[in-house]
N, C-alpha and C positions, 0 to 999 in steps of 0.2 A: 934280594927281591924288594923292587921299588915300594916307596909308602904309596899306600891308597886312600884316600881321601873320597874320592867322586867316582860315580860309574865309568865316565869318560877316560878315567885314568887304567881302566883294565883293557882297552882299546879291544872293545870287542868287535865282534862283524857290525857294519853298519846297520843294516836289514834289522838283525837282531836288538841292539839298541832302539831303533825308529818304533819297532813294536812293541818295545818295553815301556817308553816315552810316549804312546800314541793317546794316553789319556790325562798326560802332563809329565812334568819331570819330577824324580824323588830324590830325597836325600838317602843317603848310606846309613844303617845302622850298624854299631860297632862290629857285629857280628859278619856282618856284609863286607866289611873292611879286612876282614884274616880269613874270611871262607873261601872268596870266589879264584882270587889268585892263585892260591898254591893247587886248587882241582885243576884248573883250565892251563896251568903251565910248568907243570914238576913234570918231569921227566925220567927215569920211569913215573907213570902217574901215582900220586902220594894218597895213601887212604885217609879217610877224614872222619873221625868222632866228635860229636858234639851233643852236650848234656842240655843246649837252649832248649826252651820251650816256645810255645804260641806267643806272637808278637816280638820276635826279636828277630823278626826277616829273614829265617833259614830258608823258607819254602820257595822266596823269591830268589835268595842266593844260589840255593842247587837248579833250580830251574834255569836260571839264565848260565851257570857253568855248564851244564849239562848240553844245552843248545848252544853252547859255544863249541863244545867238544864234538859237537855230530859233524861226519864228513860226509859232504854233500854231493860224494860221485858215487852216483846209486850202481855204477857196475860193480862196483866191490862189492855191494851186499846182494842178499838173498832176500827174496820175498817170505814174510814170516819171519825175518832174523832183524829185531832190534839192535840198536847201537846202544842204546840207554833203556833201563828196567828201574819200574820205581815201585818199590812193596809199600802199601800201604794197608792199615789195619782193617777199613770199613770201605763199603760200596759207595759212600756218601763221599769219603775221602777219593776215591779213586775216580770218580764223574767231576768232582770240584777241582782236584790238580790236572785230570787231565785237559780240564777247560781253562785253567792259570796259563799251563805250557804251551798249548794252542795259541791263546790269543799272545802272548810274547813272539810267537813265531810266526804270525799273521804276514809279517812279510819276506819270510822264509820257505824256500819248498821243503818243508819239514813238515812230516806227518805223527801226529800224536794219536793213540788212540788207549780208551780205558776200558780194563777186563773186570767185571765182577759177577756173582753168582746170578745163574739164571738168563745169559745170553749166548750158550755153545754156538748155536747155528752162525748167531752174527758174528761172532768172534774168529771163527773158521772161516769165513767170508772174507772181514777183516784183514787177518792172516794171511790170506791168499795175495794180496799185495804187502808193496812196502811199507812197513810202519817204522820209522827211525827211532820214535820213543812210545814204549807201552807201560802205562799206569795200573796197576792191578793190586788184587787182593790176594794173600798167600794161598789159600786153597786152590781158587782158582788158575791161579796161573800155575802153579805147579801140577794141576792135572791137564793142561794144554802144554805144557813142557812133555809130561811123559806120554802124551797121547801123540807126541812127534807132530803137534799143529803149530805149537811155539817153539824156534829155533832158538838157543842162545850161544849159536856158535860163532856169532859175530860179536858179540856183548865186549862193549868197551868200557862200559860204566854202570853198577847197581847201588841203588841207593836204598836205605829201609829208613822211612818217615814214620815217626811216632814209636821209635822202636819198644817202650816202655807199655804203649799199648797194643802193639804187637804180642806181647807177653801177657800180658793181662788176659788177653783174649785167648792165649793158648796156642799161639801159632807159631812160636820160634822154631819147631821143629820143622816146620814146612820150608821157612825161611834157611834153615842150616841147609836143608834136602836142594833148595834151588841154587842155594852158594855151593854146594858140593858138584853140582850138574855144571855149574857154567864157570867154576872157576879155573883160570889160567893164568899163564903169563901175563901180565900189563894188564891184568882186570883191575879198573878202580873199585874199590868199596867204599862208601858212604853212609855211616849210619846217624840217625838224629832224632832229637827229644830222647835220650838213651835216661835210663835211671841209675845210680851206683850201686849194683847190686852184683851178688855171683853171675848169675845167668849171663848177664850183657858181660863181665869181664873174663869170663872162659868164653865168650862167642868171640870177643876181639882178640884174644890169644890163639884160638884156632882156625880165624879166617882172615884176619887184618895183617898187613906188613908195617911195623913201624909208625901206626897212623899219627896226624897231628889231631892233637888234644884239645877240642875248643870249648870251655868251662863256662856256662853261665854268663853268656855276654848279650 
């Protein structure tokens, strides 16, 4: 795999890079140099585990990677069936992260939707349309999946952001259930902000396949 030093080295879609650079060019962090290329270029898709915290560029890194992996051929995908699912611990993170991803995708034909508590009707309506990326909290996502409103049949990528907070808030069981429902051959699973604890270790052993481990970059 070639050495990555700049975002141009990734050969991302031109419209994705344009959206990302719309407020100015950026320098890559050390984590981004090691994170993005394995996610977008490996086949079968490689799973990723990162203990890196806020300020390392992980959110930008996985946002670019998941947008690069989106298949824009709408005929292959059904309404209410996203290609990427991002699980976050709080409503605030669901709102902010969905806005970040949508801003990077501003020049792409990609729809991003944030799901959190208190919006059942609006979620139902939104999921009657194609949503390429869905960002949401564990309880709400699981509720919509079990209600057959959110379809994970075509999911290509599942990301858990701030896994340590997910665990602290008591949501790991919900995440485990979502993974069990969504898991299939070649589903790429990436978890970020992990704590080095027994629950994380068991989750990795149970659900991930020989993941790349990126620690404290």
